[in-house]
Steps between C-alpha positions, in 0.01 A plus 500: 500500500367614176782318317427187680138502383599577151736208509229265622255622236750461225583134624142415502446639153799287376360184664160554341665553161702175530183307603298617209790423251526139648126452478502617142788269405316195652179590303704541171666162554174326564345656194799401293474139621126497406566634156781266414378171341564182691699253290361145494733246626479179311637191660592226248446146633713238345295227320688231674368618840135474391350158542250401249198334627373234269158355576471127449210401278220346691459130420205429289220266619631222273845521667378508858256215457680176529364212310431207732733208452340193353647169588414217260536157654504234243356176634682196405287256313388227736507148351211305645470131446156339512428364842487118532183379651491302832584136479467239772774266369827534307358276230219734428737792485744333261212394275367860499834619389543258226155591352543873556524706179805696628676266736452203275529696178613277211416179677287394198810515274705261703558142431410244768648544846470336845614646827472311820448690843521409865337747725272501809573130541360402173656392175329620173596598148388755238540425133378544154477243223580595141231738368322450833393707799681548835387248752587392863534160642562371844773246543848435367611550138749257355632713213488856624712788353573647854427429857413803730488466877358778707496491882181554684595842644604634163188372330294696760694812405450434131130481573495840651679679213277771361630476143740310280790738569478425873464134433807495284709692767396258766581198274840633398600595848442166661638319198836694524509543882329218669443505877410217745137410417489751220642386160425427142688230312494450120627196317507534127482156357519582119759705313433868517545542133222248439275681743564828334429358162159386630419856616587516867695828464196670338246447778548717816393235751699223340803724473477574871460130598765354267720793388584567864706191507732591224 
């Protein structure tokens, strides 16, 4: 019995001794771990894996402000001819044109001329004696340079023309392309070279009346 007790006490003492030795070993390891310096671990990152962030410069006020577009429209020059005043008869209109400073320009430099007309059912002629003024006479002319016949409908259209340009277009249209009841006929009864020598080609109204028949 005594031996058993001694055996138990001896076993307990050995166990206690082992426990204290183990505890002391753990404390020494922990102390050693605290005393040892921790080596810093540096991780190198390759430059190629780093994305550089480049900030775009902010646009200046001058760049962000767009200048308004300016459209320049050039107006084509408008050629306006003087308006022809109202006339009740084709005789009055023709006389106005012969005496107009633009339409009858150069008439004073011409030699004598005589043009016979048939319009609105009436025969008349317009002429100028050497160094004389332009005059109009009712009736037939025996030795005229040219004879111009204008239908009544065309005479009415010529009276409504606003300027000499419109008058010329109507005159040329119905001379070149006559229609039933709308026509202009010109009979030149003197050589054209003789008429040109006397100044027909220099005066706009005479050039229209006679030059159209060339």
